[in-house]
N, C-alpha and C positions, 0 to 999 in steps of 0.2 A: 606936335602932330604934323604929318606931311600935308601941307596946305593944298596940294593938288587932289587929295583924296579924302573920303569920309569913311568913318567906321561902318556906316550903314551900306556902303557899296559892297558888291559881291566879290568873291574869289573866283577867278577863271581857271578852269582845268581843261587840258586837252590831251588826247591820245589818238592813236591811229584807229582805235575802235573801242571795245568795252574793257580793255585791260586796265585803264586808268580808274575804273570804278573801284578797284581795290584800294587805290589811294584816296578816292573820294570818301569811301566808307571810313577809312582811318581818320580823315579830316573831320568828318561829321561827328565821330566819337570824341575827338580831341577838342573840337571847337563847335559845340552844338548850336551856338547862336548865329553862326555865319551863314549868309546866303551864298549859294554856289551856282555858277554857270558851268556846264560840262559840254564839251564839244568832242564827239567821236567821228573821226574822219574815215568812215567806213567805205567811202568811194575809192580810197587809195590803199586800203589794207591788203597785204601787209607792207609796212614800211621797210622791214628788214632787208629785202633784196634790192631796194631802190637806190639810185645814186645819191650821194651826200647832198649835192646841189639841189636835187629835187625835193628831198626831205626838208632842207632849209627853206625853200620857197613855200612849201605847204605850211611850215611852222610860222613863218613871217605872216602869211595871210591870216592864219587862225589867230595869232596874237593880236593883229590889228582888229579882227572881228570882235574878239573878247574885250579889247579896249573900247571899241565903239559901244559895247554893252555895259560900259562903266566899271569893268573889273579893276580892283585896287591892287591886285597881286595875281601873277600868272604862275600856275604849276604845270610844268611840262611833264605830265604823268606817263611818260613813255621813254623807256631807256634808249631806244633807237633814235628818237628825235632829240633827246638830251645829248647823246653822243655826237650826232651830226650837226646840231643847230644851237645848242645852249649858249655857247660863247658868242655866236653870231647874233642871237636874239638880244643878249645883254648889251652888245655893242650898238645895236639898232634902236633899242628901247631903254636907254639909261634911266628914264624917268620912272619906271615901274619895277618893283622887285620881282624877280623871276627865279623860281625854285625848280631845279631839275633833279632827275634821278641819277644817282651814283651807285654803281654796283657795290654791295656791302661787303667788300673784301676785308676791310679793317675789323669789324666785329667778328667775322668768321675766322680770321687769322688769330684773334685773341681767344676765341672759344675752342678751337680745335685742340684735341688731345693727341691725335696721331700725327699732326703736322701736315695732314692731307685734306684738301677741301675741293668741292666741286662748284662750278658756276654754270648755270643755265641761262643763256642769253641769245640774242640775235647776232648774225654776222657783223652788222654795222656797229653794234655795241662793242664787240670784241675788237674791232678794227679802229675804234675811236680813241681820241686822246684821253678822255675821261677814264676809260678802263686802264689804259697804259699807265696813267698817272697813279691810280690807286694801287695797282700791282707794284709799281716801283716804290711807292711810299710804305705800303703795308704788307706786301706779299713776298718779301725777299727771304723770309725764313720758313716759308711753307711751300708745299708742292700743290699746284693748282691744276685741276682737271676741268676741261670745258666741253660743253656741247651746245649746239645751236638748235637742237630739237626741231628739225625740219617738219613743217606742217602743224606744229602745236598751236600756233596763234590762230590758224584757220579752224582748227578743231574747237577751240574755245569760243571763237566768234559764232560758230554754228551751234553752240550750246551742248556740244558733245564732251561733257566733262568727265564722264565715266565709261565711255565706249571702249570697245575692244581695240580700235585703232589708236585712241588716245593712250591707253595703257601700253600698247606696243611701242609707240614713240618714246614714252618715258622709260620703259625697260631698256630699250636700245641705248638711250642716253646714260642711264644710271648704272647699269650692270658693270660696265668696265670701271667706273669710278669706285663702286663698292668693292670689286675685286682688288682694286689698288689700295683699299684701306681708308677711304675718306670717312670722316665722321661728321661733316658739316656740308650743307648744300645752300648756296645763295640763289635766291630768285632774282635773276638779272633782267627780267622782263615783267612788266606789270600785269600781263595776262596770267602768268604762271601761278600766282597765289591761289587762283581759283581751282587748280588741280592739286593743291597740297595734300588733300586726303589720299589721292591716288599715289602721289609721290611717297607719302609716309608709309603706305601699305607696301610699297616696293622696298624702301630703305630700312624699314623697321623703326621702332621708337627710339633706338639708341643713336640714330643720326639726327642731328639738329638741322632744322630748316629755317633759314633766315629770310623773312619778308621785310623789305625796307620801308614799307608804307607807314608804320607808326612813327619811325624816325623822321620821315618827310613831313608828317602832320605836325610833329613837335617843332620842326624848323619853320614851318609856315606860321605857327603860333608865335615863335620868337621874333620873327621878322615883323609881324603885325604889331606885336607889343612894343618893339623898339621904335616904331613909327606912330605909336598911339592910334593904331587903326583897328584894334580888336573891337569887335561888336559885343558889347556887354549888355545890350538891351534884351529883354525877354519877348520882344515882338516876334511873331511867327516868321521864321526864316523862309527865304525863297529858294527853291531847288528847280532849276530849269535845264533841260537837256536839248542839245542840238546834234543832228547827225547829217552827214552827207550821203548816208545810205537809206535804208527803209525805216521810216520813223516808227511804224507799228512793231516791226521786228526788234528794233532797238529798245523800245519801251518794254517789250516782253523780256528781253535780256536783263534790263535793269531790275525788274521785279524778281527774276530768277536768281541773279547773282548777288544782289545786295538788299532785296526785300523792299525797295522803294517803289512807290506808285507815282508816276508822273508822265505826262505826255512828252513826246520828243518832237521838236519842230524841225522841218526839213531845211537843209542848207545846200545850195548848188554851186558847183565850180564852173568856171570858164577858163580853161587852161590852168594856170597856177594862181588864179585870182578867184575870190569868193564873189559871186554876183550879189550886189547890194539888194537888200530887201526893198520891195516897192511899197 
């Protein structure tokens, strides 16, 4: 066992907003005994257009916040933050395991029959080293089409999962890919799984859609198991949400998106630092 941590301590998860709830849902299914702390940084959403250094600063402050809350493992449930800050976080916090999001190019490349696949992600994700690395390793024998789906994160944060505008954004992103012959689409942003039904209605059932959240949940389980940190007790787990946005609105979105009922506690920023609780 990692002597610095206990199996009863929680897993910490953070995202720029509600997107990481797709990862939380998968972790809850895979590891039902684990307590979870979730931080949605809605004061700064969307992360996608922000400079890399700013995303790193936010990610460091949130990681420290979750550490102060006794997290035994951190999940960066945000592709943009993973692209901008994952390596930086691992360098700064070598004492705690940190799991990040990696675009699922490998499984998509293995599944495609046409040799053509699409990836939906943010500009920062596409510009990052993580994406370049997975494409170099696993995407050499396939043709990859990409779209940043401008405005989609904001639509999902607003709860507009099936609106006309949401569908228009997705049609604009997907129609050129479909015309090119893709048969697989990768969700390269943790927000996007919440609009998979709309995506599937556009692509048709013959196009595979890959949500990386279940694979992330399995990786969290493997890391905890390796460190003897899996919570095997049947005590009631703790699920706590924090947001730098509107707590009531955030709680409503948690209920809407993953069916969990829980209060969200407010967290406030001062520059690039989280104001300590009094």
